[in-house]
N, C-alpha and C positions, 0 to 999 in steps of 0.2 A: 610413428615417427621410431626410429631405435635408440634407442639413448644409452650412449654408450660413456660409461665412467674411465678415466682416467685416474694414473698413481694419484696424483694430487687434490683428487675428488672434486675438480673440475669435471665436463663432460663435453659432447661433440653428439650430433643426430648422424649417425651411420647411414640413415638414409637419404640424406643430402651432400655426404660428403664421396669423393670418387675413390674408389679400392686400387690398389697395384699390387699385384701376386707375385711373387717369388717365378724367375722364368726361366734362372741358371741354376746348371747344379753340378756340384763337383765331386767328381768318380775318386774316393778312397784306393780303389783298384777291388771291394770289395758291395759297396751299397753308393748309390748317388745320394750325397747330402747335401742340406740347400749351403747354396750359395755364401749365406749371410752366417750359418752359425756354423757350420760345419761339423754337427753334429747329427746324431742318429735320432729321427722323430721331432726335431728343434726346426720351429719355423720362425719366418717372420711373414706381415704387409703390412704395407703403409696405405695410410688413408691422406687423403687433401681435404679438408674439412672447405664447408662452405665459406668459413672464416679465412682461409687460405692458409691455415695452420696445418702441421705434418705430424702427423700422428703414425708413430709405430707399436704395431702389433706383434705381440709375440708367443708362442703357445708351445707345449711338448705335448706331442699326440698323445693321449689315452685320455687326457686332464679335461678337465668340468671348462674350467675357466681360461680366459689369454689378460695378459698385461699388455697395458697401455700407455705410453707415454709419449708428450709433447720431442719434437727433435728439429733441430734446429736446417733452415734452407741448405744449408752447407751439407749436414747429415744428406737429407732428403735426397741432394742431388747424386750423393755419390752412392745414395742405396739404388735410387732409378738406373742409374749406368749400369752398376754393378749388375743388377737385373734384367740388361738389355730392352729397355724401355725407355722410347726416343722421349729427351726432354725438349727440343725444341717448343712444342705445344705450350709447355710452361715455363717460356722463356725469364718471365718473370722473375725467377728463382734465382738470380743471379743479381737483383737488387736488393 
């Protein structure tokens, strides 16, 4: 079990969550940046927990730890769409 702690001190099991990685990048003319952050070295990942909660992970390259926070279904849908993940398998996200 990979116990991942959220900013509010609750936690989820990372081994039982579905992980969505960044699939889209923004070209600023010099670098390819995360489409989510548009900052050099900053990235995000999205988790769908076993209890169907959405958790956003964000980190900076070179730092030891990442931060995790719960987000709404609407925010998750936007993140998935922005990163070219198919939303159809998660049609319940609109409920």
